[in-house]
N, C-alpha and C positions, 0 to 999 in steps of 0.2 A: 683380855687378850687382844681385842680388836685394835688397840693402839699399837700393836706390833706392826700394823700396816703403815704406820708413820715412818718406818724405816725403808719403805719401798723406794722412796726417791733416792737415798744414798746407795741402796743396793743396785738399782737399775742404772744409776749414774756411773757407779764404779765398774759394772759389767760392760757398759758402753765404752768407757775409757780403756778398759783392759783389751777389748777386741779392736779398738781403734777405727779409723776410717769414718764412714758416716754413722757408725754405731755411737760415736762420741756425742751425737745429738739425742741419744735415747732419753736422757733425763728431761730435756726440753720438750720432746714430743709427748712424753708420759705426763708431765706436769700441766702442759698447756694445750694438749689435744686430747689425749686419752681420758684424763680425769674430767675435763669439761663435758666430754661426750657421755661418760658414765653418769655424771651428775644430772643429765637431762632425763635419764631413764630410772635412776635409783630413787627410792622414796625419800620423803621429807619426814623427819622425826621431831615432833613438837613436844613429846612427853618429857616430864620432869621426874626426878626420883623422889620416892617417899622418904620420910624422916629416917626410918631404919636403914634404908639403902645408903643414904647420904652418910650416915655414921659409919657404916662398914667401909665405904669407899675412902673416907677420910683416914681411917685407921689402917688401911691396906698400903703398906710401904712399897708394894710393887709399882704403884703409879709413880712414885718418886724415882725409883730405880730406872724406869723406862725413860725418864727425862735425863738422868745423869749418864746413861749409856751413850747419849749423843756426843759427849765430850770425846771419848776415844774414837767414835765413829767419824766425827768431823775431822779430827786431826789425823786419823788414819787415812782418810780420803785425800787430805792435803798432801801428806807425805808420798802416798802412792802416785798421785797426779804429778807432783814435782819430779819424782824419780823418772816417770815415764816421759815427761816432756823434755827433760834434760839429757836423757840417755839415748834418745832416738832423733833422727832427722825427720821431722814431721811436716807435711804440707800445711799451708796456712789455714785451709778450711778445717783441718783436724784440730789445730791449735785453738781455733775459735770455738769449735764444738766442745773441747775440753774445758775451756774457760767458762762457757755458758753452763755446762753441766756442774762443774764444781761450784760456780756461783749460786746455782739453784740449791745445792746442798747447803751452802753457807747461809742462805736465806731461810730455807724451810727448817733445817735441823740445827742451825747455828743460832741466828738472831731470834727466830721465833721461840726456841726453847729458852734462850737467854732471857727473853722477855718474861716468861713464866717464872723462871728461877729468881729473877730480879725482884719479884714481889714476895718472895718467901721470907721467913723470919730468921732462919739460921744463917750464920756467917758462912758456913761451908757452901750452902746452896747459892748464896749471893756471889761468892768467889767463883764457883763453877759457871755462873751466868756471865760474869765478866770475862772469863777465859773464852767462852764461846763467842764473845763479841770481837775479840782481837782479830781473827782472820778477815773480818769484813771492815776493819778500820773504823769501828763504830762503838768503841768503849764509852764515849761521851753520852751515848744513848742511855746508859744506866742512870746517869744523873738527870738529864733533861726529861726523860720519860717519867721517872718517879716523882721528881720535884717540880716539874713544869707542865708536861702534857696532861697529867691527871688532874691538875689544878685548873688549867686554862682551856681544856678541851672544848671545842665548839664555840670559841670566842675568837675575836681578831688577834688576841695576844698569843695564840697558839700556832706556831709555824707548822705543826703536824695536822692541822685541820684544813681540808680543801674547801675553798669557797664555791658558792653556786656558780656554775658555768666556767669554772677554772679547769683548764686542761691538765692532764696528768703531767705533761712535760713542763708546763709552767710551775706546777706544784713541786716537781722534783727540785727545781732550782730554789724555790721558796723554803722547802723543808730541809734540804741538805745543808744549805748555808745557815738557815735560821736555827736549826737544832743545835749545830755546833756553837754558834754565837750565844744562844740561850744557855747552853751548858756552862760556858765560861762565866756568864753573868750570875748564874745560880751558885757556882762554886765560889766566886768572889764574895757573894753575899754570905755564904756559909762560913767562909774564912774570917770575915769581919765579925760575925756574930760570936764565933768561938775563939777569936783572936789567934788564928793559925798563921804560921809562917809558910813561905813558898815550899819549903822542904818538909813540911809536916806530913806524917804518915797518913793523915786524914785528908790531905789536899789531893783528892782523886784525880782531878784534871791534869795536874802536873805529872803524876805517876802514870796516868793513862798515856800521856804523850811519850814518856820515856819507854813504856812497854811497847807501844805501837812502833816506835822507831827501832827498838831492839828486835822486835819480831821480823821486820823487813830486812834489817842488817844481817840477822842470822840466816835468813833464807838466801840473801845475796852471797854470804860467805860459803855456804854449802852448795848452792845451786847456780850461782852466777847471775848475770843480767837476765838470761832467759827465765830462770826461776823467779827472779824479782818481779819482772813485768807480768808474768803469769799470775803471781800472788796478788799484785796490785789490782789487775783488771778483774780477776775472779772475785775479789773482795768488793769491787765497785758493783758488779752484778748482784752480789749478795745484798748490799745495802739499798740498791735501787728496788729490789724485790720487796724489801721491808717497807720502803716508802710507798710503793705501789699499794701494798696492803693498807698502810695508813691512809692513803688517798680514798680508797673505797670504804673504809671503816666509818668515816665521819663526813663524807662528801655532802656539802650543801646544808648541813644541819647546824643551827645556831641556838645558843642559849639566850633567852631574853634578858635584857638589861633592866634591872629594877630602878625605881625612883631614886634609891640611895646611891646609884652608880655601880653597885655590885651586880654580878650576874646571878641568875637563879642557880640553885645547886644542881649538880649533875644527877641525872636520873636515867632510867632505862630508855628514855626517848632520844638520847643524844648520841647514839651509835647505831649503825646498821647491823641487824641481826640476820643470820642465815642458819637454817636447820637442816641443810642438805648434808646427808650423813657422811659422804666421802670427804668433803672438805673439813668437816668437824674432826674426823679421825686423823687425817693427814696433818692438820695444823693444831692438834691437841686442843680442840674446842675453842680456838681463838675466834671462830665464827660466831660464837655466842658472846659477842663483844659488848653488847648492851649490858648484860649482867656483870661482865668484868669491870666496866666503868662504874656501874652502880655500887658494886662491892668488890673493890680491887684486890682484897686479900683472899678471896675465894680461890681455892685450887681448881685447876682445869677440869678435874673429873666430877665436880659437882655444880658446874655452871648451869644456869637455868634459862629457860625460855620465858619471855614476858610478852603477852599479846599486845601490849601497848607500844612495844618497840617497833620502829620502822623496819620492814622486812625487805630483804633483797630478793628479787625474782629468781636469782640464780645463786649458786654457791660461790664462795670466795675465789677459787681458782678460775671459774668461768667469768666472774666479774672482773678479775684482773685482766683477762684477755680482752674483754669489752673496753676496758679503760685505755688500752693501747690505741683505740680508734675513737677519739673524742666525739665526733658527730654521732656515732652509734651509741656511745655511753650517755651523752646528753639526751638522746631520743628515748632511751630506756629509763633513765633514772630521774630526770628533771620532774616529770609528772608524778613521781612517787614521793617527792619531798613534801611533808606537811606544809601547808600555806603559812602557818604561823611560825615556821622555823626557817624559812628562806632568808 
């Protein structure tokens, strides 16, 4: 039941947008002020589940339902926000607050959940994951993340791995452009291997492009230019939050290159782990990222802690705040990177 707290961001965000004014910044303050402060005082939980508990959690469908409920929650938040912003004359500060709040919802309960669903085996769950990526204009993430990032993580070939002493803002440019370009490269390779045409139902990047354009045109048709610009910029906030998480997840960590030219296989050492309980719940255990990359098919409710994994001194929400200030981030994190992995 603790994962119900993962809905706190959309609930607080929508309450703020409903009341308007400076309340529209409620999601921002909750995610990047309140949660970091709570993480400083709440305990760190390093415990793993025993075999019997793991089996029970895997067979409990409630964990899957909690993820899928984010689809109506996210799209409900979008429609409510679009209605409010187009039916009222709002001051610019309120529009900015609404954009940031919706963007945080799209990042935390949209892309983050889409990431989990994208690793599932059923077609239905994968489709739900793709649907959650649409509002953040990041459907290509589905291809690049599963076929690129997990293969090349912590190597120079991965646009989603931040280099040692690379600032967040430099990384944003690297990963946003690199991820999209890499997704097309992967898609072209898959098309060639399976002899697909441009209009093939399996040519995801073509259909993703059609779907993304259709999504924005639909919003323009019903909500005009105001709704269109609001949807575009809230989506940008959403994917920049995703890439901020990507930044802190692998910052400065490198896989060693072997004599053969290949890189060592991905282990629990190639992602930053955090056991801070609040971040774990809010992000559906994404903070146990080391285990996720070690065994990418494991469901969020059974991800484990490995003491060999590099440990973040703070939870993911707090670390995201630190990353916005590069000198502070470098001062905290550079000394924690294992010497043989820089």
